[in-house]
N, C-alpha and C positions, 0 to 999 in steps of 0.2 A: 334224216333227223326226225321227220314227222312220224316215221314208222316206229321208232323207239318210244316215242311219247304215247302213240296209240297202243302199243303193246303194254306199256306201263299202266295205262288206264284200264285196259282189258284185264290185266292181272288184279288190279284193285277191285274192279267190279266182280270178277270171278270169285275172289276170296270172300267178298261180302255176300255173294249168293250162296257160296258153300257154307258160310257161317249160319245163314238163315235156314238152309236145309238141315244142318246138324241140329239147330235149335228146335226145329219142328219135329224131326225124327227122334232125336235122343231125349228131348224134353229137359235138357240141361243136366243130365246125369253123367255125361262124359266131359272130358276136357277138349273135345274137338271144336266146339264153338269158340272157346277162348283162344285156342291155337290158330284158328282161321282168322279171327279178328286181330291177333298179334301179327300174322303175316300181312294183313291189310295195312296195318300201321307201318310195318317195315317197308312194304312196297311204296306207300305214300311218301315216306321220308326219303327213300332212295330216289324216287322220281323227282322230288323237289330239289334234292342235292344235285342230281344230274342236270336239271334245268339251270340251276345256278352256275354249275361248272361249264356248261355249254355256252352260257352268256359270257362268262369270264374269258373263255377261250376264243370268243368271237364267232362261234359256229352259228349262233342265233343272235338277232338284234331285236331290241325292244322298239316298238313303234310308238309307244306312248299314247296317251289319251289327248285328243285335240281339245284345246280350251276355246269354247265358243262364247264370245261376248256379245251382248245385245245392245 
């Protein structure tokens, strides 16, 4: 399960890096930057939906944030 999430984050970071490279190299003249950023948004939404689905199926459990009282 952790590997799927790590791969998802790697795809998101890779798409963001490719958008930066296209922006620097093409100087905004082609649609490559927009396409790479669109893929990044798609990967982010897909990862979020997968995490919600995995929680719903019981594959992962939330641990919550402990409440500390003073």
